[in-house]
C-alpha positions in Angstrom: -5.2 55.9 -11.5 -6.8 54.2 -8.4 -10.7 54.5 -8.4 -12.2 54.9 -5.2 -15.3 53.0 -4.1 -18.2 55.5 -3.7 -19.1 55.4 0.3 -22.9 54.9 -0.8 -22.3 51.9 -2.9 -20.1 50.6 -0.3 -22.7 51.0 2.5 -25.5 49.5 0.4 -23.2 46.3 -0.2 -22.4 46.0 3.1 -26.1 46.3 4.4 -27.2 43.9 1.9 -24.2 41.3 2.8 -25.4 41.4 6.4 -29.4 41.5 5.6 -29.4 38.8 3.2 -28.3 36.0 5.5 -30.8 37.2 8.2 -33.5 36.8 5.9 -36.0 33.8 6.7 -35.2 31.4 3.6 -36.5 28.2 3.5 -33.7 25.4 4.5 -33.8 23.9 1.4 -30.5 22.3 2.0 -32.3 19.7 4.4 -35.0 18.9 1.6 -34.9 15.2 0.7 -37.4 15.0 -1.9 -39.7 17.4 -3.4 -42.8 16.7 -5.9 -44.6 20.0 -6.5 -46.9 18.7 -9.6 -50.6 17.6 -8.9 -51.7 14.7 -9.6 -55.5 13.5 -9.7 -56.0 9.9 -8.2 -59.5 8.0 -8.7 -60.0 4.0 -8.0 -56.4 3.3 -8.8 -56.1 0.1 -6.7 -52.8 0.0 -4.9 -51.4 2.8 -7.1 -47.7 3.2 -7.9 -44.5 4.0 -6.3 -43.9 7.5 -6.7 -41.0 7.7 -4.4 -38.4 6.0 -7.1 -35.6 5.4 -4.3 -35.7 9.2 -3.7 -35.4 8.5 0.1 -33.5 6.0 1.8 -35.9 3.1 2.8 -36.7 2.9 6.6 -36.8 -0.5 8.5 -37.2 -1.7 11.9 -33.7 -0.9 12.7 -33.9 2.9 11.6 -33.5 5.6 14.3 -34.0 8.4 11.6 -36.6 11.6 11.9 -38.6 12.3 8.8 -41.1 15.2 7.8 -43.6 14.8 5.3 -46.1 17.4 3.8 -48.9 16.8 0.9 -51.7 18.8 -0.2 -55.4 17.3 -0.8 -58.2 18.8 -2.8 -60.9 16.2 -2.3 -63.4 16.2 -5.4 -66.4 14.8 -3.1 -66.9 15.0 0.7 -67.6 12.4 3.5 -70.6 14.9 5.3 -72.9 11.5 4.7 -72.2 8.0 5.0 -73.4 7.2 1.6 -70.4 9.0 0.0 -67.7 8.1 2.7 -66.9 4.7 2.1 -63.5 5.1 0.5 -59.9 5.2 0.9 -57.7 7.9 -0.3 -54.5 9.3 0.6 -50.5 9.0 0.9 -49.3 5.5 2.2 -46.4 3.7 3.1 -45.5 0.5 1.4 -42.7 -2.1 2.5 -41.9 -5.0 0.4 -45.4 -5.0 -1.2 -47.3 -4.5 2.1 -49.4 -1.4 3.0 -48.3 0.5 6.0 -49.1 3.8 7.4 -50.9 6.2 5.4 -52.4 9.8 6.0 -55.8 10.8 4.2 -59.1 9.0 5.1 -59.9 5.5 5.5 -63.2 3.7 4.6 -64.2 3.4 8.2 -63.5 7.4 9.2 -65.4 10.4 7.8 -62.5 12.5 8.5 -59.0 13.0 7.9 -57.3 10.2 9.6 -54.1 8.4 9.9 -54.8 4.9 8.1 -53.6 1.3 9.0 -52.8 1.7 12.8 -53.4 -1.6 14.1 -53.0 -0.8 17.7 -56.0 1.7 17.4 -58.9 0.3 18.5 -60.5 1.6 15.3 -57.7 0.7 13.0 -57.2 4.4 12.4 -56.6 7.6 14.2 -58.7 10.7 13.6 -56.6 13.8 13.0 -57.5 16.9 15.4 -58.8 20.2 13.7 -58.9 23.8 14.4 -62.6 23.5 13.2 -63.9 20.3 14.3 -67.3 19.0 13.7 -69.7 19.5 16.6 -68.8 17.2 19.6 -65.7 15.8 18.2 -61.8 16.9 17.5 -62.1 16.0 13.9 -63.5 17.8 11.0 -65.4 16.4 7.8 -63.5 16.2 4.4 -65.2 18.8 2.4 -65.1 18.8 -1.3 -63.6 21.9 -2.8 -61.8 22.8 0.5 -58.1 21.9 0.2 -55.8 20.7 3.3 -52.2 20.7 4.3 -51.4 17.4 6.1 -48.0 17.1 7.7 -46.4 14.5 10.1 -43.4 13.6 11.7 -42.0 10.1 12.2 -39.3 9.6 14.8 -38.0 5.9 13.9 -37.0 4.1 17.0 -35.3 0.7 16.3 -37.1 -2.4 17.3 -40.3 -0.6 18.2 -42.8 0.9 16.3 -42.4 4.6 15.0 -43.5 7.7 17.3 -45.8 9.7 14.9 -46.8 13.4 15.2 -49.3 14.6 13.0 -50.7 18.3 11.9 -53.9 18.9 10.1 -53.7 22.5 8.2 -50.8 23.7 10.2 -49.2 26.9 10.0 -46.6 26.7 7.2 -46.0 30.4 7.0 -42.4 31.5 6.4 -41.7 32.2 10.2 -43.6 29.0 11.4 -41.9 26.3 13.5 -43.0 23.2 15.1 -43.3 24.5 18.8 -45.4 27.3 17.5 -48.4 25.0 16.3 -51.7 25.1 18.2 -52.2 21.9 20.6 -55.5 21.6 18.6 -53.7 20.8 15.6 -51.6 18.0 17.2 -52.1 14.3 17.0 -49.8 11.8 18.6 -49.8 8.0 17.8 -47.4 5.3 17.5 -47.4 2.9 14.2 -45.4 0.6 11.8 -43.9 3.4 9.5 -41.5 1.3 7.6 -41.4 1.9 3.9 -39.4 1.1 0.8 -42.2 2.9 -1.5 -44.8 5.6 -1.1 -48.1 5.5 -3.3 -50.9 8.0 -3.6 -54.3 5.6 -3.3 -57.9 6.4 -3.8 -61.1 3.5 -3.9 -64.5 4.4 -3.6 -67.3 5.5 -5.5 -66.4 9.5 -5.1 -64.9 11.5 -7.4 -61.2 11.0 -6.9 -58.7 13.3 -4.8 -56.1 15.9 -6.1 -52.6 15.3 -4.4 -49.8 18.1 -5.0 -46.9 19.6 -3.2 -45.5 16.5 -1.8 -42.2 16.8 0.1 -40.1 15.4 2.5 -37.2 16.6 4.7 -35.2 16.6 7.9 -37.0 19.4 9.6 -40.2 21.3 10.1 -38.8 24.1 8.7 -38.6 22.3 5.2 -42.5 21.9 5.5 -42.8 25.6 5.4 -45.0 26.9 2.2 -42.4 29.4 0.5 -44.4 31.9 -2.3 -42.1 32.5 -5.1 -41.5 35.9 -4.1 -40.2 34.4 -0.8 -38.0 31.6 -2.2 -34.0 32.1 -1.8 -33.6 32.3 -5.6 -36.1 35.2 -6.1 -34.7 37.2 -2.9 -31.4 36.7 -4.1 -32.3 37.8 -7.5 -34.3 40.8 -6.1 -31.3 41.7 -4.2 -29.1 41.5 -6.7 -31.4 43.5 -9.0 -31.6 46.3 -6.3 -28.0 46.2 -5.9 -27.6 46.5 -9.4 -30.1 49.4 -9.7 -28.5 51.1 -6.8 -25.0 50.8 -8.5 -26.3 52.0 -11.5 -27.9 55.1 -10.2 -25.1 56.1 -8.3 -22.9 55.8 -11.5 -25.4 57.8 -13.0 -25.6 60.6 -10.2 -21.5 60.4 -10.1 -21.3 60.7 -14.0 -23.6 63.7 -13.7 -21.4 65.2 -10.9 -18.5 64.7 -12.7 -19.9 66.3 -15.9 -20.8 69.1 -13.6 -17.5 69.3 -12.2 -15.9 69.5 -15.6 -18.1 72.0 -16.9 -17.5 74.2 -13.8 -13.8 73.6 -14.2 -13.7 74.5 -17.8 -15.6 77.6 -16.8 -13.3 78.4 -14.3 -10.4 77.6 -16.5 -11.9 80.0 -19.2 -12.6 82.7 -16.4 -9.1 82.8 -15.4 -7.6 82.8 -18.8 -9.9 85.7 -19.4 -9.0 87.6 -16.1 -5.5 86.8 -17.1 -5.9 88.5 -20.7 -7.5 91.4 -19.1 -4.9 92.0 -16.4 -2.2 91.9 -19.3 -4.2 94.2 -21.5 -4.6 96.7 -18.4 -1.0 96.3 -17.8 0.3 96.7 -21.4 -2.1 99.3 -22.9 -3.3 101.3 -20.0 -0.3 101.1 -18.0 2.1 102.3 -21.1 -0.1 105.3 -21.8 -0.2 106.1 -18.2 3.5 105.9 -17.7 4.0 108.2 -21.0 1.7 110.7 -19.6 3.9 111.0 -16.4 7.0 111.1 -18.3 5.7 114.0 -20.7 4.6 115.7 -17.4 8.1 115.2 -15.7 10.0 116.5 -19.2 7.4 119.7 -18.8 8.6 120.4 -15.2 12.0 120.0 -16.1 12.1 122.3 -19.2 13.2 125.9 -18.6 10.4 127.2 -20.7 7.6 125.4 -18.5 9.2 126.7 -15.2 8.8 130.3 -15.9 5.3 129.6 -16.4 3.6 129.5 -12.7 0.9 126.9 -14.1 1.0 123.9 -11.6 -0.8 121.8 -14.6 2.5 119.7 -15.0 2.9 118.6 -11.6 -1.0 117.8 -11.3 -0.7 115.6 -14.7 2.5 113.9 -13.2 0.9 113.1 -9.9 -2.4 112.2 -11.4 -0.8 109.6 -13.5 1.1 108.4 -10.5 -2.0 107.8 -8.9 -3.5 106.3 -11.7 -0.4 104.1 -12.3 -0.6 102.9 -8.5 -4.4 102.4 -8.7 -4.4 100.2 -12.3 -1.4 98.1 -10.5 -3.8 97.3 -7.9 -6.6 96.2 -10.3 -3.9 94.2 -12.1 -3.0 92.2 -8.8 -6.9 91.9 -7.8 -8.0 90.7 -11.3 -4.8 88.3 -12.3 -5.6 84.8 -11.1 -1.9 83.9 -10.6 -2.3 86.2 -7.3 -5.3 83.9 -6.0 -3.2 82.4 -3.2 -2.6 83.3 0.6 1.1 83.7 -0.1 0.5 86.1 -3.1 -2.0 88.1 -0.8 0.3 88.5 2.2 3.1 89.3 -0.3 1.0 92.2 -1.6 -0.1 93.3 2.1 3.4 93.7 3.1 4.5 95.3 -0.3 1.6 97.7 0.0 2.0 98.6 3.7 6.0 99.2 3.5 5.6 101.4 0.2 2.5 103.3 1.8 4.2 104.0 5.1 7.6 104.7 3.9 6.6 107.7 2.0 4.7 109.3 5.3 7.9 109.0 7.3 6.1 107.0 10.3 7.9 104.0 11.9 6.7 100.6 11.1 7.0 97.1 12.0 5.9 93.9 10.3 5.0 90.6 12.1 4.3 88.2 9.1 5.1 84.5 8.7 8.3 84.1 6.4 6.5 81.5 4.3 2.7 80.8 4.0 1.2 77.9 2.0 -0.4 78.2 -1.4 -3.8 78.0 0.2 -6.4 79.4 -2.4 -8.0 82.7 -1.9 -10.7 84.1 -4.2 -10.3 87.3 -5.9 -13.1 89.2 -4.3 -11.5 88.1 -0.8 -8.3 89.7 -1.8 -9.8 92.8 -3.3 -12.0 93.3 -0.3 -9.4 92.4 2.4 -6.8 94.4 0.4 -9.5 97.7 0.7 -10.0 97.2 4.1 -6.1 97.3 5.3 -5.6 100.2 2.7 -8.4 102.0 4.4 -7.0 101.2 8.1 -3.6 102.4 7.1 -4.7 105.3 5.7 -6.9 106.4 8.8 -4.1 105.9 11.1 -1.6 108.2 9.1 -4.4 110.9 8.3 -6.4 111.0 11.4 -4.8 109.4 14.2 -1.5 111.3 14.2 0.5 108.0 15.0 4.3 107.8 15.3 4.4 104.0 15.0 2.4 101.3 13.2 2.3 97.6 13.6 1.2 95.4 11.0 0.6 91.5 11.8 -0.9 88.7 9.9 -1.8 85.1 11.6 -3.0 81.9 9.5 -4.5 79.0 10.6 -6.1 76.4 8.3 -9.4 78.0 9.3 -9.1 81.7 9.9 -6.9 84.5 8.5 -6.2 87.1 10.8 -4.7 90.9 10.3 -3.7 93.3 13.1 -2.9 97.0 12.5 -2.0 98.9 15.6 -1.0 102.5 16.1 -0.1 104.7 19.1 -2.1 107.5 17.6 -4.5 109.8 19.6 -7.2 107.1 19.2 -11.1 107.9 19.7 -14.4 106.5 21.1 -15.7 103.8 18.7 -19.4 104.5 20.5 -19.2 108.1 19.2 -21.0 108.9 16.2 -19.6 111.4 13.6 -20.7 111.8 9.9 -17.3 111.6 8.8 -16.9 107.8 9.8 -18.5 106.3 6.9 -15.0 104.6 6.5 -15.3 102.5 9.2 -18.9 101.4 8.0 -17.6 100.6 4.8 -14.7 98.5 6.2 -17.2 96.1 8.0 -19.5 95.8 4.9 -16.4 94.7 3.0 -15.4 92.1 5.6 -19.0 91.0 5.9 -19.3 90.5 2.3 -16.3 88.0 2.6 -17.4 86.1 5.7 -15.5 88.4 7.9 -15.7 90.5 11.0 -13.8 93.4 12.1 -12.9 94.1 15.9 -11.8 97.6 16.8 -10.2 98.5 20.2 -9.6 102.4 20.9 -9.5 104.9 23.6 -8.8 108.5 23.3 -4.8 109.0 23.7 -4.4 105.5 23.9 -4.0 104.3 20.1 -6.2 102.3 17.9 -6.2 98.3 17.1 -7.9 97.0 14.3 -8.4 93.0 14.0 -9.5 91.5 10.7 -10.7 88.1 11.0 -11.6 85.9 7.7 -12.8 82.6 8.2 -11.0 80.3 5.5 -13.6 77.3 5.6 -16.5 79.0 4.0 -17.2 78.2 0.5 -17.0 81.8 -0.7 -13.3 82.0 0.6 -11.9 79.3 -1.7 -10.8 79.6 -5.0 -13.1 79.6 -7.8 
């Protein structure tokens, strides 16, 4: 059996499929090199290569664009000259020679770019959002970490163009063009390298370096917390989807169990109704038929014919009425009759049987074939009782010579028309004997139906019964 996908699960999956690609994931596909571990460097001379060939070396003929980022945690600061005389930073080496570096040189008290020969000082101070009074740069403070990021545009045959940022915005939505101009430092320098070293040389307590990485775009430099990482978001989304699927499955399973229990109850109820209908028909019907036959026998017996007592006829008539009432009850109780077709057949049968005994002419306008549309027993019973009351009123009170009975069906509504050419009456005229009309309206209201009555003295009476089939209580139990 083909199993349909729950619409709610389908919509959640579609929402996640559209949302996940739009999330601001870091562009890890362009990250060239990543060294997240923390390293403490103190008086290590020229240091050692940490690159180990992870990035293609760049020479004077290179035309690439590279982005770098690292974090520094100084152990001491350069607020005074006595402890500011040191080199510390990330430095490019080419064939053993020291080139461009970022950190702090022995001549600078602040964060700077080192080994910039075309600068008057031999270094370039990095601009800061929190500069020292009268300057664009800030002192190196112990216990206060900083992120240094820089971009190198290599120009064949010339010094590289360098853009540096001190403590830039590296949030998940940050971009290069959104960085404050107070953070940007631009200059040109020799940036060729085949190795990268971490250096510290001086009397202070060293520096800690961490989160070193290189990429091909500024987006590679952005800081991503673990809950913002691609794997975490993917895992969370997958977990959410799994939770939704499991929850929906549990809800569907409970709903299925409820439906199964409801169907079991309905099946048991239908079986009980069928049993009651059989018992009434077999037991009570047989007894009433026996009483009627005995009464008829008494009527035909000469011994009882001499007796002027009307008792035998009364017994026979009462038995006939009881058999008819029993048949109606059996029809209403039997679940096999819970269809529109069965209802129409019984209404036609009753109308013909009832009016044939009165001698009143009648016409029937009923579709030859109706669908097996489910109709609840309550609806069938109340609608039958209203039709019975309407026909009885036409025969008993209207003095009609002709009666027309019609039935129409649409997927949303069942309509019954009863018209007579009797004496008619004024519907707004109140009479204590007209409780039947009130009872008819109450019965229809109980099953979601309405009664429309049109009548004028001498013009006959038209009654229209409408039952809305789309309401829950109209459907089969």
